[in-house]
C-alpha positions, 0 to 999 in steps of 0.5 A: 428162872422163875421167882421161886427157883432156887439159885444153883450153887457157885462154881469154885473157880481156879485161874485159867477155868471158864465159868458158864452162867447158870442159863448156859449150863441149864441150856446144855443139860437140856440138850443132854437130856433131850438126846434120851427121848425115843423119837427125837430131841426136837419132840422132847423140847416140844413136850416140855414146852406144851406139857412141862414134862417129857418122856425120856428113855432110860438105860442109855445115858442115864438110869433113875433110882426110885425111892419112896418119899418116907424113906427119902425123908426118914432121916430128917423126919420129913413127911412131904415135899419141902425146901427143907427136904430139897436141901437135905437131898442136895446134901445127901446126894452130893447135888446130884439131880432128883426129880420129885413126884409129889403125886406118887410120893416118891423121888427119882435120883438120876444115876449113871446108866450102869447103875441097874446092872452093876448094883443089881444084888443091892437093887434085888434087896431094895425091892422089899423096900419099894425102891426100884432101879430103873434102866433099859426099856423104862420110860420117865416123865422128867420135867423142864429144867426151870420146874425147880420148886412145888407150886402151891396147889398142884402136884406137878413133878419138879426138880427137887435138886436141879441138873447142875450141868450136862451129864451130872448125875448121882453118885451110885454110893450116895444114892446107897447111903441115902437108901440105908440111912432111911431104912435106919431111920424108919427102923429106929422110929418103929416104922414100917416101909 
């Protein structure tokens, strides 16, 4: 972990349950994510090492919902990425993984691969608010798993809510609720999307 990396929340255990250290969970998540690379998992790891970002194929292991920053942070009156914004998203999305793209002023909630299909009616409505449900034949730049905070003076993508373990994703309903809350908050303040 880097000095500015937030610690993952402790795992609640019960008798007879194995607890894996954060490093093991991060490695497992990295290996899981790397299998979404079109060429090979090894190529994904090389891209993370060289560029800090790997281009991963959506729609097989996971999909993503792209949410404008102003909509995602409207419930707390947030205007830019911050520790408070990251904590809010972790709470609202029940610790599901979220990537922040500060340069593009948007968030990507990683969701089950089936969401673009199963939520297609809602996804069509969300487009008017610049929300996109990204699935098959779409690629997403995914930062290294140790990039867990906005670096001063840079606009590099980072994990606003780190992936807790391999295969852990945002619940589709939690993402829908965040979008609805954002739309409601913007409507109350009279803001336009």
